[in-house]
N, C-alpha and C positions, 0 to 999 in steps of 0.2 A: 357617493362621489365626494361629498364634503370632507370626509376623513382623509382624502388623498391630495387635497389642494396644497398642502405644505410642500409637495414635490415640485410644483410648478414655479417657473420664473415669472418675472414681471410681464413680459410680452404674452406669455401663455395665459396668465391670469386675466389679462385684458380681453382675450378671446373668450374666456369662460364667463367674464362679467357681462358680455353681450347676451348671455342666456337669461338675464334677469327678466322676469315676466313683463315688467313695464317696458323694457327696451324691446323685447320681442313683439309686443303689441304695437309698437310704433312702426315696425318694418312692414313694407308691402311684400308682394310675392317676389319681386326682383331682388329686394334687399335680403330676403330670407334665402334665396338661391345663392347669393354671393356669400352669405354667412355659412351656409351649408357646405359650399365648396371649400372655404377656408378651413373649416373644422375637419372636413374629410381629408384634406391634404395633411393637416397636422396629425390626425389619427393614423393615417397611413405611414407617416414618417416615424412616429414613435413606436408604432407596432413593428415596423421593420427593424428599427434600432434594437428593440427588446429581443426580437427573434434572432437577430445576428449575434448579439452579445451572448444570449443563452446558448446558441449553437456553438459558439467559440469556446465556451466554458465546459462543454460536455466532455471533451477529451481530458481536461484537467481534473474535473470532478468525478469522472468515470461513471457518470449517470445523469440522465436528464433531470430527474427530480432534485438532486443536490445542486445542479448547475443553475436551475431556475431560481433558487433562493438568493443567489448572488446578484441578480438583476431585479431586485424588488422595486427600485425607483423607476426604472424604465417600464416595468410592468404597470406600475401605478399611473404613470403618465398615459400609457396606452389605454388604460381602463377609463381614466377621466375623459379623454377625448372620445372614446367609444360611447360613453354615457351622454356626453354633450351632443354627439351626432344624432343619437336617438331622440333627444329632446327637440332639436332643430328639425329633424325629419318629421316628427309628429306635428309640429306647428306648421311646417310647410304643407303637409298633407291637408291639414284643416283649412288653411287659407286657400289652397288650390281648389279644394272641393267647393268652398264658398264662391270662388270666382267662376267655377264651372256652372254652378247653380244659377248665378246671376246671368251668365251668357245664355243659358238655356231659357230662362224666363224672358230675356230680351228677344230671343228668336221666336218664342211662342207668341209674344205680343206683336211682333212684326207680322207673323203669319195671320194673326187674327185681323189685323188691319188691312191685309191683302198685299202687303209689301213683301217682296222676296228678300230672304236673308242671304241669298246666294249672290254671285257676281252679277252685276247689271249688264244687260246685253245692249250694245250700241249697234247702230246700223252697219258699222264696218265689221263687226264680229259675225254677222249673219252670212252663212254660206249660200251659194246659189240654190242648193237643194232645199234649204230651209225657206228661202224667199219665195220659191215657186210652190211650196206646199207639198212637194213630193218627198217621199221617204228616201233615205239614202239606200243605195244598192249595196248589199252585203256580198262580198266576194269570198268564196271559200278558198282557204289556203291550206297548204300541207304542213304548216307550222312555222314557216319563215318567209319573210318577204324576199330576202336575197335568194333563197333557194328557188322560190317561184319564178323570180326574174331570170335566174340562170336557166331554169327549165324551159321557159318561153324562148329565151335566146337560142338555146340549142335546137329547139324545134324549128325556129325561123331559119337557122343555118342549114338544117337538113332539107327544108323545103326549097331554099335558094339553090342548093346543090342539085336537087332534082329538076328544078326549073331550067338550069343551065343545059341539061342534056338535050 
């Protein structure tokens, strides 16, 4: 990647300088996500520019191989940002894994203490069936609440028609 840095402009170099290991170590998960997004957008931009330019040159050069040589700078920019994206992705994965492990340990510790890691239940959240200690009644459906309601409604209409007679 270092051999292609000459292609980048000042703003692009600033983005690449953010990949310094000391700077990456200072970023938390949210900061890494923001950096990842910025680099991904830059990578997509320069990759698109490279492909468009090379595609436009194909008819003039009468071949894809010779057309790709004329857009070396654009290809180098796309390559630099592709490499930068892989570096940030690896660091983000490492930090996210560490965060997940910390959360896992926290939940295990809570469960050992007897505290629930799930949502707390207050008195207003408890339904009547839970308060009385009875299990909820499971009603079989044919696959759709609306369809079942429609079917019951049609049955009620038929019964009302019979009752009129």
